[in-house]
C-alpha positions in Angstrom: 13.0 -70.7 62.3 15.7 -68.2 61.6 18.6 -68.3 59.2 19.3 -70.6 56.3 16.5 -73.0 57.3 13.9 -70.3 57.8 10.5 -70.4 56.2 11.2 -67.5 53.8 14.3 -69.1 52.4 12.4 -72.4 51.9 9.6 -70.6 50.1 6.9 -71.9 52.5 3.8 -70.3 53.8 4.3 -69.5 57.5 1.4 -71.8 58.4 2.9 -74.8 56.6 4.6 -77.5 58.6 8.4 -77.5 57.9 10.7 -80.1 59.3 13.1 -78.3 61.7 16.9 -78.4 61.2 18.8 -80.7 63.4 20.2 -77.8 65.4 16.7 -76.5 65.9 15.7 -79.7 67.7 18.1 -79.1 70.6 16.0 -77.4 73.3 17.2 -74.2 74.9 18.2 -74.6 78.5 16.1 -72.4 80.6 18.2 -70.1 82.8 17.4 -67.4 85.2 19.2 -64.9 82.9 17.1 -65.9 79.9 13.9 -65.8 81.9 14.7 -62.3 83.1 15.6 -61.2 79.6 12.3 -62.7 78.2 10.3 -60.9 80.9 12.0 -57.5 80.1 11.3 -58.2 76.4 7.6 -58.8 77.1 7.4 -55.6 79.2 9.0 -53.6 76.4 6.5 -55.1 73.9 3.6 -54.3 76.2 4.8 -50.7 76.7 5.1 -50.3 72.9 1.4 -51.3 72.6 0.5 -48.9 75.4 2.2 -46.0 73.7 0.4 -46.8 70.5 -2.9 -46.8 72.3 -2.3 -43.4 74.0 -0.8 -42.0 70.8 2.5 -41.2 72.4 5.0 -41.1 69.5 8.1 -40.3 71.7 7.2 -43.0 74.1 6.8 -45.5 71.2 10.2 -44.6 69.9 11.9 -45.0 73.3 10.1 -48.3 74.0 10.8 -49.6 70.5 14.5 -49.0 71.0 14.3 -50.7 74.4 12.5 -53.7 72.8 15.2 -54.1 70.2 18.0 -53.9 72.8 16.3 -56.6 74.9 15.7 -58.7 71.8 19.3 -58.6 70.8 20.4 -59.5 74.3 18.0 -62.4 74.2 19.4 -63.5 70.8 22.9 -63.3 72.2 22.0 -65.3 75.4 20.5 -68.0 73.1 23.5 -68.1 70.8 21.8 -66.6 67.8 23.8 -64.3 65.5 21.8 -61.2 64.8 23.0 -61.4 61.2 20.9 -64.6 60.8 17.8 -62.7 61.9 18.4 -59.7 59.7 19.1 -62.0 56.8 15.8 -63.8 57.3 14.0 -60.4 57.5 15.8 -59.3 54.3 14.7 -62.4 52.5 11.1 -61.9 53.5 11.2 -58.4 52.3 12.8 -59.5 49.0 10.1 -62.1 48.5 7.3 -59.6 49.3 8.8 -57.2 46.8 9.0 -60.0 44.2 5.3 -60.9 44.8 4.3 -57.3 44.4 6.3 -56.9 41.2 4.5 -60.0 39.8 1.1 -58.4 40.6 0.4 -60.6 43.7 -1.0 -58.2 46.2 -2.3 -58.8 49.8 -6.0 -58.9 50.3 -7.7 -57.1 53.2 -6.3 -58.7 56.4 -2.9 -59.3 54.9 -3.7 -62.5 53.1 -1.9 -63.0 49.8 -3.4 -64.6 46.7 -0.6 -67.1 46.5 0.9 -69.9 48.5 4.4 -68.5 48.1 4.5 -66.2 51.1 7.2 -64.4 53.0 
């Protein structure tokens, strides 16, 4: 979930079950445009991985930019305001910083020693 009802703002671990907001229960209508955008997004993600594997910094920068452009197009096609996504990300970063400030550090593998996760 993204926005005000997101996991980070609710203070829940990402694996906990959270009741979705009413607007989240409305399924997206699958359209040809969205399918094409999703395919392009997946291709950009795969190309990012490829450039990491072949250690191509320039290629990774270019494909990362392409990925973000495609992601923002997909958000727009689905009626999501990018500010909601960036606010969710900011809240997760704030919570992670708060956990670190309180001495709660991730273990090997990224697991935290707390149930209050970003």
